[in-house]
N, C-alpha and C positions, 0 to 999 in steps of 0.2 A: 620387582623394582619399586622404589618409593615413588609415589605420585604426589606432586606438589603444585599448588597454585602458583602461577608466575605473576609476581608483582616486583616492585622495586626492592623490597626487603630481601625476598628470596633470591633475586638476581645477584644482589650484592653479596649475600652469604655465599652463594655458589662461586662467584668470582674469587672471593677471599679463600675459599677452600681449595679451589683449583690452583691458585698461586703458591700454595704450600708444596706443590709438586715441583716447582721451579728449581733448577740446579742452584740458582742464586741463594736459596734458602738452606743449603747444606754446608754452611761454612765450618761445621765441626769436622768435616772431612778434609778441609783444605790444607791443614797443617801436614797430614800424612802424605797427601798428593805432592806438596812442595818438597817434602823430604825425599820422596822417591825421584822427583825430577832432578833435584840437585845431585843425588847420588848417581844417577845416569849420566848427568852432565860431567861429573868428575871421574867416575870409574868406568864409564861407557860399557862395553860389552860385558864385562865382569858383573856389573850391576844387573844388567838385563838378564843374564843367566840365572842369577841368584833369585830375582823376583819372579821369574817364570817358574822355577822350582817351588818357591814358597807359595804362590798364589794359584798355579795350574797344576802343580805336581808333576810337571814333565822335565825330564832330563835333557835340556837343550844346551848345546855348546857350539863352538865355532864350526864344527864339522857337520852339524845337521840343522842349524838355525835357518839357513836358506833352502827353500823348497827347490828340489832338483827336477830336472826334465824327466827323470825316471818316475818320480813321485807323481807328477802330472800324468804321465802315461798310464801309470797304474790306476789313477782315479777314473780315467776313461773306461777301464775294464770293469769297474765296480758300479758306475752309475747306470741306472735304468735307461735304455735307449729312448723310451717315450719321453722321459724327463729331459734328455739331451735335446730332443727335437723341439720341445716347448721352450727350453732356454734360448734356442737359436731363433725361434719365431719372435720371442719377446725382444731379443737383441735387435732384430730387424725393425720392430716397431719403435723401440726406444731410440735407435740411431736416426730413423727417419724423422721423428719429432724433433729431436734435438738439433738435426741438421738445418732446420728452419730458423734456428736461433743464431746462426753464425753471423757475425758482423764483419764488415769489410772496412779496410782503411779508406779514407777519403781525403782529396785535396782539392783546393779552390784556388785558382790563379786569376789575379786581376791584371788589368792592362797597365797599371802604374808600377808593377813589379812586386806586388805582394802575393805571397803564397802562404795560405793557411790550410791546415789539415789535421787529420788525427790518424795515427798509426796504431792499428790493432795487432798485438802479438800475443801468442800463448804464454802462460806461465811455464817455465821450462820443466821443473820437477815437482811432482805432486805426490803426496802420501795419502793413501786411502786406508782408513781403519775399518775393519769389518768385525763386528761383535761375534762372540761365541756364547758359551753358557748355556742358557735355558732352551735355546733353539739355534739352528743354523740358518744363515741368510744369504744364500746365493743371489737372491734379488737385490739385496743391498749392494753386492759387488757390482752388478750391472748398472744400477742407477747412479753410482759414483764414478765408475770408471768410464763409461761410454761418453758422457759429456766431455770429460777430460781429453779423450781421444779425438772426439769430433772437433774440439777447440784446437787440437794440434800440439798438445803438451808432449815434450821430448821424451820424458820418462815418468812412468806411473809405478810407484812402489806400494805394495800392499802389506799390511801387518794384520795378523789375526791370531788369537790365542789358540795354542795347540791342546789336544786332549792329553789324558794321562799317558797315553802311549807315544806322545810327541808327534802325532799325525794331525793333519787337517782334514776336515770333512771333504769327502770327494766332490759333493755338489759345489762346495765353495771353490775348490781348485779348478774344476772344469769351467765354472762360470767365469773365473778370473782369466783362464787361458783363452776362453771364447772371446772375452771382451778385450783382450789385448794387454793385460798387465805384464809389465816388464820384469819385475822382481817381486818375490813373495817371502816374507819372513815370519817365522813362528813366534810371535811375541804379541801379547795383549796388554790391556790395562794402561795405567799412567806411564809404565815403563816403555811401552810402545810409542806413545806420544813424545815422551822425552827423547827417545832415540831418533825419531823423525825429525824432531825440532832442532836438536843439537848435533846430530850425526854421531856415529861411533866408528870404530875401525872397520866394521862389517856393514852396518846399516848406514846408507847414505842420507845426508841431510837433504830436506826437501824445502820448497818455497811455500807450499801451502798444504794444510792437512784438512781432509774432509772425512766425513763418515760418523755414524752415530755410535754410541757406546753407553756403559753404565755411568753412574755418578762420578766415579774416579776418572774415566776417560773424559767426560764433559768438564770437570774441573781443571784437569790437565790441559785440555785445549784452551780453556780460559786463560791459564797461567802462561802458556807459551806464546800467546798472541803478542805479536811485536817482534819476536825471533822469527816467526813464520806468520803467514795469514791463515785463517781458519774459515770454514764455512759459517758455522753457527754453533751455539750451545744448545743441543737438542734435548728436550725434556721427554717425559713419557708420552706414549701415543694417546690420541684422543679422537673421538667422532662425535659430531652433532648432527641430528637429523630433524629437519623441519617437515612436518607432515599434517595433512589435513584428513578429513573423513574418507577420502578416496583411497588412502594408502592401504596396502596389504599389511596387516599387522604381523603376520609371519615373516614377511621380508624385513620389516623394521626390526623385529626382535633379533633375527639372524645377524643383521648388520651391526647392531649394537654389540653383540657378543663378539663379532669379528675383532674388535679392538680390545675388549675386555680381556681376552685371552693372552694379550702380550705380557702384561705384568700387573702386579697388585696396584700400581699407581696409574694405570691407564684410566682414561675418562670416557664414559658413554652417556650421552645426553639425548633425549628426545624432547623436542618442543612441538606441541600439537595444539590445534584448535579444537579438537574432539576429545571430549572426556570419555566417550565410549571407546575410541581407539586406544586411549591411554591404558584403560583396563585390559583390553584384549592383548595389547603389546606385553603387559606385565605378566599375563598368564602364559603367552607364548615363550617369554624368556625362561620362566620357571620350567616349562616343558623341555626346552633345549638344554637347560642346565642338567637335567636328569640323564641326558644322552651323551653330551660331549665330554671327552676325556679330561680337558683342562678346567673342569668345573670348580676346583678349589681356588685357582687363581681368578677366574672370572667372577666367582662369588665375592671374593674379598675386594676386587676392583669395584664391582657394582655397589657393594655395601659402603665403600669409602667415597667414590666419585661417580656413582651412577644416579642419574635423575630422570624422571619423566615429568616434564613441566607442561601444565595445561594453561594456555594463553587465551585472553578474551578475543584477540583478533590476529589476523596474519601479520598486520603491521607491528603489533608487539612482539610476535615470534620473531620476525625479522630483525628488529631493534635489538632484541636480546642475543640473537645469533651474531650480529655485528659487534656487540659488546664482548662476547666471549672469544670471538675470533679463533674458531677451532682450526686445527690442523686439517681435518677432513670434514667436509660438509656435504650431506646428502639432502636432496630436495625431492620429496615424494608428495607432491600436491597436484591439484587438477591442472595447473598451468605452471610447471616448474620453470619454464624459460622467463616468465613474467617475475617470478620471485628472484631468479638469478640476477636479473638487472638491478635488483635492490641490494644485493649483497656486496658489501665493501671490503669485508675482512674475512678471508678464509685462505688456507693454504691450497686446497684442491676442492673443486666443486663437482659433484656428481649428481646429474639430473635424470630423473625418472626411475621407475621400478626395476629396470634392468641394468642400472649402472651403479652396482654395488661397489664399495670401497676397495675390496681386494682386486677388482679390475684394474684399478690404478696401481696397486702394490706390485703386480706381477706382469701386466701384458699390454695395456692400452698404448703406452708410450710416454706420456708425461712423467715427470720425475716423482718418485714417492718420498724423497727427502724434502720434508716440508717444515715450516715454521710451527712451533708448538708454544704452549703456555701463553697464549694471547699475542705472540710476536708477529702473527700474520697481519697485525695492524701496520707493521713497518718492514717486515721481511717477506721474501719471495721463495718459491721453490728452488732447489738447487738446479742450475742450468749451465749452458755453455758460458754465459756471462761470468760465472764464478771462476773460470779457468783462463780468462784473458786479462790483459792489462792494456791500457790505452796511454799513448804518448801524444802530447800536442805538438804540432809542427808549425813553426813560425819563421818566415823568411821575408824581410823587407830589403828592397833596393834602397840606395842613397836617395833616389828621386822620390820614393814612397815615404821615407822617413823625414825628409826635409820639411815638409809642410806641417808636420805635427810634433817635431822634436821639442819645441818650446813648451807645448802643452804638457808633454811628459815631464820635462825639467820642472815646470811649475807644480805639478802633482807631487813629484818626489820631494821638492823643497818644502811643500806644505806639510809633508809628513816628517820633516826634519831629517830625511835620509839624503845627505848632500852627496855621498859617494854614488848613490843611484843617479842623482841628477847629473853628476859629472860624467858618468859612464855614457850618457846620451850626449851631453853637451860637447864632450871632447871630440866628437865626430864632425863638429861644425865650428870648431874654434877659429878656423881661418876665415870664417864669415863674420866673426864678431868685431 
């Protein structure tokens, strides 16, 4: 990996380079995405079938687009039992963590007849997109479905692209069934997003779409926002590690590569105060690359978006980490808890040598759907909050409104909204 001195110029260059990975930079694909969405909106299932044949090579039609109970049962016969047990353990951890996020409705009653409150209700119908392609992601199923179920969503509909044989990977089907998905459809890409957003004769319209995908999926979600709600526009995966001389270089190298294997656009960055650690990590990365199967993808990722930055001080390292606002942030320092208190921007923070990023991907419980491309400055991980909505409750008695109604009338008239003023005043016109 390249080793670079951290200063203002290199930081700005890196930030500029990372932003090239943002879905907002891929406008050249938008016209095709819009065409697919419009076609799905007009021709519905017919368009879905045609695009599935064109892009996935699968013969999908009205008779086989929805996954059947028999297909799910067959998936259980194919999945390794040890993997099934791990999925169930992971579900327990994810459910327990997200159960702590549940919000309750509340009401406040005052003696003068005022009742104010907030009613919390789940979004009724949710669509979950699960990617296929270069890898299968049962873990993504769990992370998107379980918070929706904990929130109390009435129906969770999942779409995922089929293989050439028209089937879905057994791990994905088992994970979906274990997590409580209500309906599963064999469709991927922008056409799946269009079907969920607009509804077809077969695929139901949902109120919100969540889940990661390729650039076509990301741009499609961006385009249908307004017809439905969405979670976020996910970009390529990324990891940033802050380390000092106490860090194990082999651990650091392994963790950097854990994200580089996702795809060629993934970003892996180490910021360290130790020049010797930087050199050792670079050597360990090269040794791992010689052994790991996805070396071609990892090498391209590191060549384009991999950096080892040597900082003058831990304060400089922390400042750079906050500016980059990485999806995953690992802290491998003498006192990781002290460093953590100074981190403002990160999707998920992993502290200490035995808290590597895949722990969060698969098992610990916190959600692995995280803000990318610097959006951790203002976005949060997927949570139960993403699957609820809040309604304000307002109730005034006549006795409560009377002493303040003239203030409201005055405020409305000041804005030139005389009908607003009249709506209040008419209730006390017998007193004028």
